[in-house]
DOTIMAR-899266 format. One record per residue (C-alpha): residue number from 1; chain; residue in one letter; x, y, z. Coordinates in Angstrom, 3 decimals. Layout:
   num   chaine   residu          u          v          w
   NUM        A        A          X          Y          Z
...
REM end
This chain:
   num   chaine   residu          u          v          w
     1        A        X     11.593     -6.004      1.829
     2        A        X     11.726     -6.557     -2.121
     3        A        X     12.349     -4.190     -4.826
     4        A        X     12.354     -5.125     -8.931
     5        A        X     15.017     -2.454     -9.984
     6        A        X     14.692      0.540    -12.086
     7        A        X     17.178      2.596    -13.332
     8        A        X     18.201      6.043    -11.367
     9        A        X     21.148      8.254    -12.094
    10        A        X     21.820      8.361     -8.037
    11        A        X     20.337      7.838     -4.602
    12        A        X     19.899     11.186     -2.273
    13        A        X     19.162     10.296      1.473
    14        A        X     17.323     12.907      3.348
    15        A        X     17.088     13.587      6.970
    16        A        X     14.382     16.187      8.034
    17        A        X     13.932     17.129      4.602
    18        A        X     17.974     18.023      3.895
    19        A        X     19.896     16.117      1.828
    20        A        X     22.579     14.586      3.938
    21        A        X     24.050     12.100      1.553
    22        A        X     24.517     11.729     -2.300
    23        A        X     25.364      8.447     -3.591
    24        A        X     26.643      8.702     -7.460
    25        A        X     26.288      5.807    -10.347
    26        A        X     23.563      4.052     -7.938
    27        A        X     21.283      2.403    -10.199
    28        A        X     18.830      1.484     -7.024
    29        A        X     18.853      1.751     -3.184
    30        A        X     16.682     -0.101     -0.809
    31        A        X     16.770     -0.130      3.289
    32        A        X     17.017     -3.596      5.045
    33        A        X     13.582     -4.736      6.585
    34        A        X     14.707     -3.332     10.139
    35        A        X     16.199     -0.374      8.445
    36        A        X     20.120     -1.537      9.638
    37        A        X     21.431     -1.649      5.976
    38        A        X     21.208      0.233      3.339
    39        A        X     22.036     -1.381     -0.324
    40        A        X     23.144      0.450     -3.342
    41        A        X     23.405     -1.482     -6.583
    42        A        X     25.724     -0.527     -9.040
    43        A        X     27.017     -1.915    -12.137
    44        A        X     29.970     -3.724    -10.420
    45        A        X     27.550     -5.135     -7.658
    46        A        X     25.954     -4.108     -4.688
    47        A        X     27.828     -1.784     -1.809
    48        A        X     26.088     -2.114      1.676
    49        A        X     26.188      0.618      4.036
    50        A        X     25.114      0.732      7.927
    51        A        X     24.402      3.765      9.962
    52        A        X     21.808      6.217     10.898
    53        A        X     23.530      9.972     11.614
    54        A        X     26.026      8.550      9.443
    55        A        X     26.459      5.779      6.911
    56        A        X     29.302      3.623      6.980
    57        A        X     30.648      0.943      4.061
    58        A        X     30.435     -2.679      5.652
    59        A        X     30.547     -5.129      2.377
    60        A        X     30.366     -5.184     -1.282
    61        A        X     28.687     -8.272     -2.744
    62        A        X     30.312     -8.722     -6.469
    63        A        X     28.808     -9.675     -9.645
    64        A        X     30.096    -10.604    -13.256
    65        A        X     30.133     -7.440    -15.089
    66        A        X     27.866     -9.166    -18.564
    67        A        X     25.265     -9.891    -15.425
    68        A        X     22.205     -7.569    -15.185
    69        A        X     20.675     -7.239    -11.520
    70        A        X     17.171     -8.165    -11.820
    71        A        X     15.975     -8.642     -8.353
    72        A        X     17.358     -8.108     -4.835
    73        A        X     16.378     -8.639     -1.185
    74        A        X     17.394     -8.679      2.366
    75        A        X     16.597    -11.973      4.299
    76        A        X     13.815    -10.570      7.185
    77        A        X     16.561    -11.129      9.957
    78        A        X     18.851     -9.114      8.082
    79        A        X     21.876    -12.061      8.207
    80        A        X     21.584    -12.508      4.407
    81        A        X     21.004    -10.470      0.977
    82        A        X     20.075    -12.257     -2.045
    83        A        X     20.347    -11.331     -5.604
    84        A        X     19.331    -12.671     -9.135
    85        A        X     21.209    -11.180    -12.291
    86        A        X     20.770    -12.381    -15.598
    87        A        X     22.861    -12.533    -18.379
    88        A        X     21.012    -10.526    -21.407
    89        A        X     22.622    -12.479    -24.074
    90        A        X     22.327    -16.004    -22.795
    91        A        X     19.402    -15.419    -20.404
    92        A        X     21.422    -17.089    -17.621
    93        A        X     20.248    -16.402    -14.299
    94        A        X     22.409    -16.295    -10.967
    95        A        X     20.587    -16.500     -7.687
    96        A        X     23.575    -15.524     -4.919
    97        A        X     22.823    -15.857     -1.363
    98        A        X     25.511    -13.194      0.517
    99        A        X     26.290    -12.922      4.170
   100        A        X     25.522     -9.353      5.022
   101        A        X     28.240     -9.107      7.512
   102        A        X     31.213     -9.913      4.936
   103        A        X     29.646     -9.726      1.662
   104        A        X     31.012    -13.012      0.685
   105        A        X     28.670    -15.791     -1.286
   106        A        X     27.381    -18.565      0.924
   107        A        X     25.285    -20.335     -1.586
   108        A        X     24.843    -19.796     -5.560
   109        A        X     21.746    -21.293     -7.628
   110        A        X     22.710    -21.218    -11.562
   111        A        X     20.121    -21.940    -14.122
   112        A        X     19.158    -21.475    -17.991
   113        A        X     16.940    -19.728    -19.891
   114        A        X     14.156    -22.328    -18.727
   115        A        X     15.163    -23.688    -15.447
   116        A        X     13.314    -20.918    -13.374
   117        A        X     10.619    -20.690    -15.753
   118        A        X      7.085    -21.092    -14.212
   119        A        X      3.299    -21.288    -14.946
   120        A        X      4.235    -22.334    -18.600
   121        A        X      6.348    -18.894    -19.030
   122        A        X      9.608    -17.071    -18.322
   123        A        X     10.946    -16.787    -14.863
   124        A        X      8.711    -14.496    -13.019
   125        A        X     10.244    -12.711     -9.741
   126        A        X     10.787    -13.295     -7.226
   127        A        X     10.950    -16.840     -7.755
   128        A        X     13.140    -16.958     -4.217
   129        A        X     11.288    -16.455     -0.998
   130        A        X     12.170    -16.406      3.030
   131        A        X     10.248    -18.092      5.527
   132        A        X      8.377    -16.191      8.059
   133        A        X     10.148    -14.616     11.148
   134        A        X     13.497    -13.349     11.690
   135        A        X     15.566    -16.583     12.488
   136        A        X     16.657    -16.542      8.649
   137        A        X     16.045    -20.766      8.766
   138        A        X     14.136    -21.796      5.958
   139        A        X     13.627    -20.634      2.039
   140        A        X     11.594    -21.543     -0.507
   141        A        X     12.656    -21.729     -4.410
   142        A        X     10.186    -22.379     -7.527
   143        A        X     11.441    -23.942    -10.694
   144        A        X      9.541    -25.096    -13.421
   145        A        X      6.526    -25.673    -11.037
   146        A        X      8.436    -27.118     -8.843
   147        A        X      9.231    -25.715     -5.144
   148        A        X     12.005    -26.626     -3.101
   149        A        X     12.255    -25.958      0.487
   150        A        X     15.960    -25.180      1.757
   151        A        X     17.556    -25.561      5.133
   152        A        X     19.886    -22.390      5.149
   153        A        X     22.396    -23.591      7.316
   154        A        X     23.194    -26.944      5.700
   155        A        X     21.647    -25.571      2.174
   156        A        X     20.163    -29.280      1.932
   157        A        X     16.326    -29.651      0.523
   158        A        X     13.751    -30.873      3.153
   159        A        X     10.666    -30.673      0.922
   160        A        X      9.585    -30.618     -2.716
   161        A        X      6.367    -29.857     -4.305
   162        A        X      5.264    -30.338     -7.478
   163        A        X      2.840    -28.797    -10.245
   164        A        X      2.846    -25.553     -8.035
   165        A        X      1.327    -22.340     -9.603
   166        A        X      1.673    -20.124     -6.503
   167        A        X      3.331    -20.230     -2.941
   168        A        X      3.317    -17.971      0.000
   169        A        X      5.124    -18.017      3.620
   170        A        X      3.304    -16.846      6.905
   171        A        X      5.075    -13.277      7.551
   172        A        X      5.613    -14.764     11.112
   173        A        X      6.218    -18.450     10.944
   174        A        X      7.525    -21.097      8.863
   175        A        X      4.088    -22.295      7.568
   176        A        X      3.980    -22.375      3.442
   177        A        X      0.766    -22.181      1.794
   178        A        X      0.566    -23.600     -1.789
   179        A        X     -1.583    -23.693     -4.673
   180        A        X     -1.263    -26.534     -6.936
   181        A        X     -2.997    -26.479    -10.113
   182        A        X     -5.297    -28.643    -11.722
   183        A        X     -3.613    -31.858    -13.527
   184        A        X     -4.315    -34.900    -15.674
   185        A        X     -2.317    -38.041    -15.198
   186        A        X     -3.599    -41.881    -16.381
   187        A        X     -6.330    -42.176    -13.992
   188        A        X     -8.077    -39.015    -15.038
   189        A        X     -8.240    -35.151    -14.056
   190        A        X     -6.829    -34.236    -10.636
   191        A        X     -8.167    -31.392     -8.928
   192        A        X     -6.434    -28.319     -8.063
   193        A        X     -5.488    -28.110     -3.957
   194        A        X     -4.614    -25.516     -1.900
   195        A        X     -2.051    -26.759      0.829
   196        A        X     -0.935    -25.559      4.101
   197        A        X      2.169    -27.178      5.111
   198        A        X      4.320    -26.522      8.516
   199        A        X      8.245    -26.422      8.215
   200        A        X     10.460    -28.163      9.271
   201        A        X      8.125    -30.993      9.955
   202        A        X      6.280    -31.437      6.885
   203        A        X      2.743    -31.628      8.777
   204        A        X     -0.105    -30.797      6.401
   205        A        X     -2.272    -28.602      8.062
   206        A        X     -4.826    -28.068      5.460
   207        A        X     -5.257    -30.012      1.883
   208        A        X     -8.350    -28.683      0.067
   209        A        X     -9.550    -29.400     -3.166
   210        A        X    -10.707    -27.111     -5.918
   211        A        X    -12.622    -27.704     -8.935
   212        A        X    -12.572    -25.869    -12.383
   213        A        X     -9.980    -23.106    -10.983
   214        A        X     -8.481    -20.535    -13.376
   215        A        X     -6.946    -18.643    -10.402
   216        A        X     -6.120    -18.431     -6.986
   217        A        X     -4.080    -15.493     -5.155
   218        A        X     -2.561    -15.667     -1.387
   219        A        X     -2.912    -12.775      0.876
   220        A        X     -1.459    -13.247      4.847
   221        A        X     -2.222    -10.747      7.394
   222        A        X      0.711     -9.254      8.887
   223        A        X      0.944    -11.104     12.270
   224        A        X     -0.192    -14.345     10.450
   225        A        X     -2.920    -14.771     12.063
   226        A        X     -5.142    -15.237      8.966
   227        A        X     -4.613    -16.240      5.223
   228        A        X     -7.177    -15.064      2.244
   229        A        X     -7.044    -16.720     -0.672
   230        A        X     -9.057    -15.337     -3.769
   231        A        X    -10.364    -17.886     -6.095
   232        A        X    -11.394    -17.235     -9.489
   233        A        X    -13.419    -20.163    -11.293
   234        A        X    -15.296    -20.905    -13.884
   235        A        X    -18.200    -21.292    -11.877
   236        A        X    -18.107    -18.560     -9.224
   237        A        X    -15.637    -15.966     -7.750
   238        A        X    -14.968    -16.227     -3.835
   239        A        X    -12.772    -15.580     -0.747
   240        A        X    -11.499    -18.137      1.501
   241        A        X    -10.623    -16.958      4.748
   242        A        X     -8.892    -18.938      7.451
   243        A        X     -8.025    -18.433     11.058
   244        A        X     -4.225    -19.667     11.614
   245        A        X     -3.653    -19.528     15.198
   246        A        X     -6.809    -20.278     17.117
   247        A        X     -7.309    -23.948     18.343
   248        A        X     -6.954    -26.156     15.221
   249        A        X     -7.448    -24.046     11.863
   250        A        X    -10.883    -22.719     11.096
   251        A        X    -11.863    -21.555      7.391
   252        A        X    -14.595    -19.436      6.368
   253        A        X    -15.650    -18.880      2.415
   254        A        X    -17.057    -15.330      2.377
   255        A        X    -19.957    -14.678     -0.307
   256        A        X    -19.263    -11.628     -2.050
   257        A        X    -21.941     -9.093     -2.819
   258        A        X    -22.641     -8.859     -6.817
   259        A        X    -20.655    -12.181     -6.916
   260        A        X    -20.183    -11.976    -11.041
   261        A        X    -17.623     -9.043    -10.319
   262        A        X    -14.408    -10.386     -9.399
   263        A        X    -12.069     -8.948     -6.780
   264        A        X     -9.482     -6.847     -8.238
   265        A        X     -7.788     -6.053     -5.064
   266        A        X     -7.354     -7.176     -1.266
   267        A        X     -5.972     -6.064      1.597
   268        A        X     -5.617     -6.824      5.453
   269        A        X     -5.499     -4.472      7.981
   270        A        X     -1.854     -4.538      9.519
   271        A        X     -1.677     -6.141     12.646
   272        A        X     -6.042     -5.901     12.602
   273        A        X     -8.812     -8.287     11.820
   274        A        X    -10.133     -5.785      9.135
   275        A        X     -9.980     -6.221      5.567
   276        A        X    -10.745     -4.368      2.233
   277        A        X    -11.613     -5.390     -1.116
   278        A        X    -12.406     -3.990     -4.369
   279        A        X    -14.343     -5.361     -7.106
   280        A        X    -14.750     -4.831    -10.990
   281        A        X    -17.603     -3.034    -10.487
   282        A        X    -15.417     -0.575     -8.748
   283        A        X    -17.317     -0.933     -5.178
   284        A        X    -15.352     -1.099     -1.866
   285        A        X    -16.340     -3.293      1.017
   286        A        X    -14.890     -3.272      4.444
   287        A        X    -15.617     -6.597      6.285
   288        A        X    -14.625     -7.852      9.915
   289        A        X    -13.344    -10.984     11.378
   290        A        X    -15.205    -10.396     14.224
   291        A        X    -18.633     -9.413     14.874
   292        A        X    -20.344     -7.851     17.593
   293        A        X    -21.128    -11.003     19.465
   294        A        X    -17.453    -12.553     19.050
   295        A        X    -18.779    -15.452     17.615
   296        A        X    -16.337    -15.501     14.840
   297        A        X    -18.113    -15.051     11.977
   298        A        X    -16.973    -12.461      9.351
   299        A        X    -19.385     -9.238      9.270
   300        A        X    -19.484     -6.647      6.726
   301        A        X    -18.488     -3.155      7.957
   302        A        X    -19.834     -1.079      4.654
   303        A        X    -19.646     -0.794      1.233
   304        A        X    -18.642      2.415     -0.656
   305        A        X    -20.026      2.421     -3.911
   306        A        X    -18.346      2.757     -7.335
   307        A        X    -15.409      4.837     -6.280
   308        A        X    -13.352      4.150     -9.447
   309        A        X    -10.336      2.821     -6.941
   310        A        X     -7.498      0.210     -7.961
   311        A        X     -5.237      0.491     -5.134
   312        A        X     -5.640     -0.043     -1.285
   313        A        X     -3.097      1.388      1.340
   314        A        X     -3.540      0.635      4.796
   315        A        X     -1.637      2.903      7.674
   316        A        X      1.067     -0.098      8.983
   317        A        X     -0.528      0.619     12.403
   318        A        X     -4.384      0.017     10.939
   319        A        X     -7.278      1.954     11.553
   320        A        X     -6.754      4.511      8.275
   321        A        X     -6.621      3.725      4.812
   322        A        X     -5.764      5.359      1.611
   323        A        X     -8.139      4.412     -1.318
   324        A        X     -5.834      5.232     -4.492
   325        A        X     -6.517      5.501     -8.154
   326        A        X     -2.946      5.328     -9.346
   327        A        X     -3.275      4.723    -13.214
   328        A        X     -3.816      7.645    -15.771
   329        A        X     -1.959     10.958    -15.764
   330        A        X     -3.436     12.017    -12.542
   331        A        X     -3.434     10.099     -8.727
   332        A        X     -6.124     10.718     -6.396
   333        A        X     -5.995      9.879     -2.684
   334        A        X     -8.722      9.613     -0.540
   335        A        X     -8.213      9.462      3.081
   336        A        X    -10.609      7.062      4.705
   337        A        X    -11.075      6.180      8.779
   338        A        X    -12.267      2.854      8.998
   339        A        X    -12.898      3.024     12.690
   340        A        X    -15.382      5.856     12.061
   341        A        X    -16.216      5.108      8.572
   342        A        X    -16.041      8.010      7.288
   343        A        X    -13.843     10.256      4.489
   344        A        X    -11.244     12.524      5.985
   345        A        X     -9.905     14.002      2.853
   346        A        X     -9.714     13.874     -0.916
   347        A        X     -6.089     14.694     -2.479
   348        A        X     -4.606     14.416     -5.707
   349        A        X     -0.798     13.900     -7.133
   350        A        X     -0.079     13.800    -10.647
   351        A        X      1.368      9.945    -11.786
   352        A        X      2.040      8.766     -8.008
   353        A        X      2.782      5.819     -6.500
   354        A        X      2.778      5.546     -3.055
   355        A        X      4.513      4.060      0.496
   356        A        X      3.114      4.836      4.168
   357        A        X      4.036      5.198      7.730
   358        A        X      1.838      5.186     10.787
   359        A        X      1.276      8.923     11.025
   360        A        X      2.587      9.910      7.155
   361        A        X      1.908      8.767      3.775
   362        A        X      4.737      9.819      0.756
   363        A        X      3.597      9.596     -2.666
   364        A        X      6.562     10.294     -5.371
   365        A        X      6.747     10.154     -9.233
   366        A        X      9.570      9.034    -11.151
   367        A        X     10.151     11.689    -13.501
   368        A        X     10.556     11.645    -17.469
   369        A        X     12.964     12.872    -19.856
   370        A        X     10.388     16.330    -20.028
   371        A        X      9.422     16.204    -16.082
   372        A        X     11.392     16.414    -12.984
   373        A        X     10.639     13.529    -10.231
   374        A        X      8.416     14.693     -7.484
   375        A        X      7.921     13.872     -3.856
   376        A        X      5.110     14.586     -1.374
   377        A        X      4.924     13.770      2.407
   378        A        X      1.137     14.149      3.474
   379        A        X     -0.473     13.503      6.897
   380        A        X     -2.878     10.967      7.187
   381        A        X     -5.702     13.387      7.597
   382        A        X     -4.839     14.409      3.819
   383        A        X     -2.594     17.537      4.413
   384        A        X      0.385     18.209      2.438
   385        A        X      3.304     18.378      4.827
   386        A        X      6.399     18.458      2.404
   387        A        X      6.972     18.802     -1.151
   388        A        X     10.238     18.193     -3.093
REM end
């Protein structure tokens, strides 16, 4: 779980709709991936609590007062807490890795204004990513377009790759997907590369050259079974799909309808084999990595025309998806059953953001100086259950 931090006056913890805890002077709060810990960011540092019916203080992770907390993340196995703090005046950044049980710093990485720059611009958070699974063995750090893979116990670098524009770990395994951008050396132009590398043995599972590529985004399925790469080039736009856990790694290129319209959003069905895409013509398409004959071909399930949707939110248990329009003054939610390929309900919530659970969806608005924040809980068939 990773959060960019936004100021709020306090944290309220609700159980069964009732406020049970009120934590003052907190700028942001976030739960650990397994729900064991609650991190509360304050000016003095990060205060960690543990518990369900009652919260107990576990540790305090302190930061220098002149630094502002920009980014906080728990490791997948909840053994570590990583924070990035920034000095507003000098733009000096410090990445600290804390032991969750003691609150002590086990590793600190310090950099100046340009040390964590990437893609030709300033630091883009997060620059630090944990490997997949819950063993917390490896992490990757990108700086000046060079990615370094660290082993956590010794904090030694076991692999470096240059000219990296983006990278993404498998959510379940120590497999790293890399996009290496085009470059020029004495021998001429070097095409862009897509790589899949297994850690720690550094085995290169895939290396594929791409020509005239302007952008490449990577999307892992939650079980690490599939990887999608959305490629934009000067000649065409396509999605390349990889089956990771079959014998050998198989890849397929998805030819999109209306190829001149770029893919603006992509989302895998959690723990499933289906995915949804939005194209710039506002069509939404649903695909399956399986077909009726189980030949391994990608099959089109349906296309919803001109929906005006810009975000996709699958239920964590799959089968259901919310097609949301979140920009502007009004938020529109369409609850869609992918198993039956039909719309279940349509609802609205002004200025909303969203988070989902298998049977429920929560939408919220942050509030302004003229409006109070609001919080709604919906059933996944579109009924409003609770409003705060």
